C-alpha positions as CSV (number, residue, x, y, z in Angstrom):
1,X,19.4,2.8,-10.0
2,X,16.0,1.4,-11.1
3,X,12.8,3.8,-11.0
4,X,10.7,2.1,-8.6
5,X,7.0,2.1,-7.3
6,X,6.5,2.3,-3.6
7,X,3.3,1.3,-2.8
8,X,2.9,2.5,0.9
9,X,3.9,5.5,3.1
10,X,2.5,7.5,6.0
11,X,4.0,10.5,5.0
12,X,0.5,12.3,4.8
13,X,0.1,11.9,8.7
14,X,3.0,14.1,9.4
15,X,1.8,16.7,7.1
16,X,-1.1,17.1,9.2
17,X,1.0,17.6,12.4
18,X,3.8,19.7,10.6
19,X,2.4,21.2,7.7
20,X,1.7,20.2,4.0
21,X,5.1,21.5,3.0
22,X,6.8,18.6,4.8
23,X,5.4,16.4,2.0
24,X,7.6,17.8,-0.3
25,X,10.7,18.4,1.8
26,X,10.1,17.4,5.3
27,X,12.7,15.6,7.2
28,X,11.2,12.2,7.6
29,X,11.7,9.0,5.9
30,X,9.6,10.2,2.7
31,X,9.2,13.2,0.6
32,X,8.7,14.6,-3.0
33,X,12.3,16.1,-3.0
34,X,13.7,12.6,-1.8
35,X,11.6,10.7,-4.7
36,X,13.2,12.9,-7.1
37,X,16.7,12.5,-6.0
38,X,16.1,8.9,-5.9
39,X,14.9,8.8,-9.3
40,X,11.4,7.2,-8.1
41,X,8.7,6.5,-10.7
42,X,5.8,6.8,-8.5
43,X,4.8,6.6,-4.7
44,X,1.4,5.8,-3.0
45,X,0.8,8.0,-0.5
46,X,-1.9,6.8,2.4
47,X,-4.2,8.3,4.5
48,X,-4.0,6.3,7.6
49,X,-6.6,6.6,10.1
50,X,-5.2,6.3,13.7
51,X,-7.2,4.4,16.1
52,X,-9.3,6.5,18.5
53,X,-9.4,4.2,21.2
54,X,-5.6,3.7,21.2
55,X,-3.4,6.8,22.0
56,X,-0.8,6.9,18.8
57,X,2.8,7.7,20.1
58,X,3.9,11.5,19.3
59,X,0.4,12.2,17.5
60,X,0.4,15.6,19.6
61,X,-3.0,16.7,18.0
62,X,-6.7,15.6,18.3
63,X,-8.0,13.7,15.6
64,X,-10.8,15.4,13.2
65,X,-13.8,13.7,12.6
66,X,-12.7,10.8,10.0
67,X,-14.1,12.5,6.9
68,X,-12.6,15.9,7.7
69,X,-9.4,14.2,8.3
70,X,-9.3,12.5,4.8
71,X,-10.1,15.7,3.3
72,X,-7.5,17.6,5.1
73,X,-4.5,14.7,3.9
74,X,-5.9,14.5,0.7
75,X,-5.8,18.0,0.2
76,X,-2.2,18.5,1.4
77,X,-1.1,16.0,-1.1
78,X,-2.9,17.9,-4.1
79,X,-1.4,21.0,-2.7
80,X,1.9,19.9,-2.6
81,X,1.9,18.0,-6.0
82,X,0.2,21.2,-7.7
83,X,2.9,23.2,-6.5
84,X,5.5,21.1,-7.6
85,X,4.0,19.9,-11.1
86,X,7.1,20.7,-12.7
87,X,8.4,17.3,-11.6
88,X,5.2,15.1,-10.2
89,X,1.6,14.9,-11.1
90,X,-1.1,13.0,-9.5
91,X,-2.0,9.8,-11.2
92,X,-5.7,8.2,-10.9
93,X,-4.8,5.5,-13.8
94,X,-2.3,3.3,-15.2
95,X,-2.1,5.8,-18.4
96,X,-1.4,8.7,-16.0
97,X,1.7,7.1,-14.5
98,X,2.9,6.2,-18.2
99,X,2.1,10.0,-19.4
100,X,3.8,11.2,-16.4
101,X,7.0,9.3,-16.8
102,X,7.2,10.3,-20.7
103,X,6.8,13.8,-19.4
104,X,9.7,13.2,-17.2
105,X,7.6,13.4,-14.1
106,X,6.9,11.2,-11.1
107,X,3.3,10.1,-10.0
108,X,1.7,10.2,-7.2
109,X,-1.4,7.9,-6.1
110,X,-4.0,8.5,-3.2
111,X,-4.9,5.5,-1.0
112,X,-6.5,4.9,2.2
113,X,-5.2,2.5,5.1
114,X,-8.3,1.2,7.1
115,X,-11.3,1.6,5.4
116,X,-13.6,2.5,8.5
117,X,-14.6,5.5,7.0
118,X,-16.7,3.6,4.6
119,X,-18.7,2.9,7.4
120,X,-20.8,0.1,5.9
121,X,-22.0,2.6,2.9
122,X,-21.4,1.8,-0.7
123,X,-22.0,5.4,-1.4
124,X,-18.6,6.5,0.7
125,X,-16.7,4.0,-1.8
126,X,-17.8,6.1,-4.8
127,X,-16.9,9.3,-2.5
128,X,-13.4,7.9,-1.9
129,X,-13.0,7.1,-5.9
130,X,-14.4,10.5,-6.7
131,X,-11.8,12.2,-4.6
132,X,-8.6,10.2,-6.2
133,X,-8.5,7.2,-3.9
134,X,-7.2,4.2,-5.9
135,X,-6.2,1.8,-3.1
136,X,-7.8,0.9,0.3
137,X,-6.3,-1.3,2.9
138,X,-9.7,-2.6,4.0
139,X,-8.4,-3.0,7.6
140,X,-5.8,-1.6,10.0
141,X,-5.2,-3.6,13.2
142,X,-8.9,-3.3,14.2
143,X,-12.3,-4.9,12.9
144,X,-14.5,-2.2,10.9
145,X,-17.2,-2.8,8.3
146,X,-15.0,-4.8,5.8
147,X,-14.0,-7.3,8.3
148,X,-11.1,-8.2,10.8
149,X,-7.4,-7.8,11.1
150,X,-4.6,-10.1,11.5
151,X,-4.1,-11.1,15.2
152,X,-2.4,-13.7,17.4
153,X,-6.1,-14.4,18.6
154,X,-6.8,-17.5,16.3
155,X,-10.4,-16.7,16.2
156,X,-9.8,-13.5,15.0
157,X,-7.2,-14.4,12.6
158,X,-9.8,-17.3,10.9
159,X,-12.6,-14.7,10.8
160,X,-13.5,-13.9,7.2
161,X,-15.0,-10.6,5.5
162,X,-18.5,-9.2,6.7
163,X,-21.3,-9.3,4.3
164,X,-20.8,-5.7,3.6
165,X,-17.2,-6.5,2.7
166,X,-17.8,-9.3,0.4
167,X,-20.1,-7.1,-1.6
168,X,-17.7,-4.0,-1.4
169,X,-15.0,-6.1,-3.4
170,X,-17.4,-6.3,-6.4
171,X,-18.0,-2.5,-6.1
172,X,-14.3,-1.8,-5.5
173,X,-13.5,-4.2,-8.7
174,X,-16.1,-1.9,-11.1
175,X,-14.9,1.3,-9.8
176,X,-11.0,0.7,-10.3
177,X,-9.9,0.8,-6.6
178,X,-7.1,-1.6,-5.7
179,X,-7.8,-4.0,-2.9
180,X,-5.2,-4.1,-0.4
181,X,-5.1,-7.2,2.2
182,X,-2.2,-5.9,4.2
183,X,-3.0,-5.7,7.8
184,X,-6.4,-8.2,6.8
185,X,-7.1,-11.4,8.7
186,X,-5.9,-14.8,7.1
187,X,-9.8,-15.5,6.6
188,X,-10.4,-11.9,5.1
189,X,-7.4,-12.7,2.9
190,X,-8.9,-16.1,1.5
191,X,-12.4,-14.6,1.0
192,X,-10.5,-11.5,-1.2
193,X,-8.7,-14.2,-3.0
194,X,-12.0,-16.3,-3.7
195,X,-14.3,-13.1,-4.3
196,X,-12.1,-10.4,-6.2
197,X,-12.3,-10.6,-10.1
198,X,-9.2,-8.7,-10.3
199,X,-5.7,-8.9,-9.0
200,X,-5.2,-7.2,-5.4
201,X,-2.4,-6.2,-3.5
202,X,-0.9,-6.7,0.2
203,X,0.8,-3.2,-0.4
204,X,3.3,-3.6,2.5
205,X,3.6,-7.1,3.8
206,X,6.4,-9.8,3.9
207,X,7.1,-13.5,4.2
208,X,5.6,-15.3,7.2
209,X,8.3,-18.2,6.7
210,X,11.0,-16.0,7.3
211,X,9.5,-13.6,9.7
212,X,6.7,-15.2,11.7
213,X,4.7,-12.0,12.0
214,X,0.8,-12.5,11.4
215,X,1.2,-9.0,9.3
216,X,3.1,-11.3,6.8
217,X,2.1,-13.8,4.3
218,X,2.2,-17.8,4.6
219,X,3.6,-19.4,1.7
220,X,0.2,-20.6,0.8
221,X,-1.0,-17.2,0.8
222,X,2.0,-16.0,-1.5
223,X,1.2,-18.6,-4.2
224,X,-2.2,-17.8,-4.1
225,X,-1.5,-14.2,-4.5
226,X,0.6,-15.1,-7.5
227,X,-1.8,-17.3,-9.2
228,X,-4.7,-14.3,-8.7
229,X,-1.8,-12.1,-10.4
230,X,-1.3,-9.7,-7.5
231,X,1.8,-8.4,-6.0
232,X,3.3,-8.0,-2.4
233,X,5.2,-4.8,-1.4
234,X,8.2,-5.4,0.5
235,X,7.6,-4.0,4.3
236,X,11.0,-2.5,5.4
237,X,10.0,-2.4,9.1
238,X,12.3,-4.6,11.4
239,X,9.7,-6.6,12.8
240,X,8.5,-7.7,9.8
241,X,11.8,-8.3,7.9
242,X,14.1,-9.7,10.6
243,X,14.0,-13.2,11.7
244,X,13.9,-12.0,15.3
245,X,10.6,-10.2,15.4
246,X,12.0,-8.2,18.6
247,X,15.0,-6.9,16.5
248,X,15.3,-3.0,16.2
249,X,17.3,-3.4,13.0
250,X,16.3,-3.6,9.3
251,X,19.0,-5.0,7.3
252,X,19.5,-4.8,3.5
253,X,20.5,-8.7,4.0
254,X,17.3,-9.4,5.2
255,X,15.2,-7.4,3.0
256,X,16.8,-9.2,-0.1
257,X,16.4,-12.6,1.9
258,X,12.2,-11.8,1.7
259,X,12.4,-10.8,-2.0
260,X,14.5,-14.2,-3.0
261,X,11.7,-15.9,-0.9
262,X,8.6,-14.2,-2.7
263,X,10.2,-15.4,-6.0
264,X,11.2,-19.0,-5.0
265,X,7.6,-19.3,-3.8
266,X,5.2,-17.0,-6.2
267,X,7.5,-16.5,-8.9
268,X,9.3,-13.3,-10.0
269,X,6.1,-11.6,-10.8
270,X,4.3,-11.3,-7.3
271,X,6.7,-8.9,-5.6
272,X,7.1,-5.1,-5.3
273,X,8.0,-2.5,-2.7
274,X,6.1,-0.7,0.1
275,X,8.4,0.4,2.4
276,X,5.9,1.8,5.1
277,X,8.4,4.8,5.5
278,X,6.9,7.3,7.9
279,X,4.9,4.7,9.7
280,X,7.9,2.5,10.9
281,X,10.7,2.9,13.2
282,X,14.1,1.4,14.4
283,X,17.4,1.3,12.9
284,X,17.0,0.9,9.1
285,X,19.8,0.2,6.6
286,X,17.7,1.8,4.0
287,X,15.5,4.3,5.6
288,X,14.7,6.7,2.6
289,X,14.4,6.5,-1.1
290,X,18.0,7.5,-1.7
291,X,19.4,4.4,-0.2
292,X,17.2,2.2,-2.2
293,X,20.0,1.4,-4.6
294,X,21.7,-0.9,-1.8
295,X,18.8,-3.3,-2.3
296,X,19.3,-3.6,-6.0
297,X,22.8,-4.1,-5.8
298,X,22.7,-6.9,-3.1
299,X,20.1,-8.6,-5.3
300,X,22.0,-8.4,-8.3
301,X,25.2,-9.8,-6.5
302,X,22.8,-12.5,-5.7
303,X,22.0,-13.4,-9.0
304,X,18.8,-11.5,-9.6
305,X,18.5,-10.5,-13.3
306,X,18.2,-7.2,-14.7
307,X,14.5,-8.3,-15.9
308,X,13.7,-9.5,-12.5
309,X,14.8,-6.4,-10.9
310,X,12.7,-4.3,-13.4
311,X,9.6,-6.5,-12.2
312,X,10.6,-5.6,-8.4
313,X,11.1,-2.0,-8.9
314,X,7.9,-1.1,-10.8
315,X,6.9,-3.9,-13.8
316,X,5.1,-6.2,-11.3
317,X,2.9,-3.0,-9.8
318,X,2.4,-1.5,-13.0
319,X,0.9,-4.6,-14.4
320,X,-1.6,-4.9,-11.1
321,X,-2.6,-1.0,-11.6
322,X,-3.3,-1.4,-15.3
323,X,-5.4,-4.8,-14.6
324,X,-7.2,-3.0,-12.0
325,X,-7.5,0.6,-12.6
326,X,-6.8,0.9,-16.2
327,X,-10.1,2.4,-17.4
328,X,-12.8,5.0,-16.5
329,X,-15.6,3.0,-14.5
330,X,-19.5,3.4,-15.0
331,X,-20.1,4.1,-11.4
332,X,-24.0,3.6,-12.0
333,X,-23.0,-0.1,-13.2
334,X,-20.4,-0.4,-10.4
335,X,-23.5,0.2,-7.5
336,X,-26.3,-1.7,-9.6
337,X,-28.2,-4.1,-7.4
338,X,-25.9,-3.0,-4.3
339,X,-27.2,-2.0,-1.0
340,X,-26.0,1.7,0.0
341,X,-26.1,0.9,3.5
342,X,-25.8,-2.1,5.6
């Protein structure tokens, strides 16, 4: 089995409903215990902000204010990581992941899905950075201070980043926060590709040529992502991986097809893993970390080399982490000449 990095899961949301301990040994799709059983290297744990205007299925609780909600989920993750420090540690820089690996430990990286909490204020980016956030999905499925989401509405899909969003990219580059374009509009994607000085990621998106969902990347986007040194994490959701977007099944064969397409279009350096575990449903042939070997076994049978599998598992994501969050930032420099509110 290849020690792998998963760039996205929604396990922290479950911890608000069921308790922080579920991050370690919950019965969902992802947990620290399952990471250990699978020999996983690193997991990005997202603080996902559910929409307030649209009920989330099975949410079963009232959402606290965004800042309080963030603090609860971030604290839940740190509590469980600290409690099991013999097998896992938080990671805030590339060097942390490598040090943890050498010590025989896994790594946890805190991220945010939907940057709405930033609310057009640069100091909130600093707030999130100082509390350990190292990647932000600029939008979810609604517009916010950064820009517009993926959409079947042509005008929305073509809309780019806001003026704040464009300026915020520079601050994120300087702070060492990875820019995540999953859920972003096509127009926003092209703005990120044009403005960002560092590689960026689509932490949980697939190939639109194979599955024509607006959440997936076109071949042009894949090529541009690769040219910019970025990476896309393979999403395991049926609607993003099956040729039939109404299908309820996510098969290893379909997952492998997306990996091979990424490699064909963008090269072997542009694809990683971003399962979206605990944020997706349906019948998944790979529904938890301990079955990840099925994907690597099939790809090997299809002629993918050991070097390429190493890159898929962790090499490509580690390179992007090293290039985006590999040093301690000068926060005063990051905010120089930037507006603190819009």
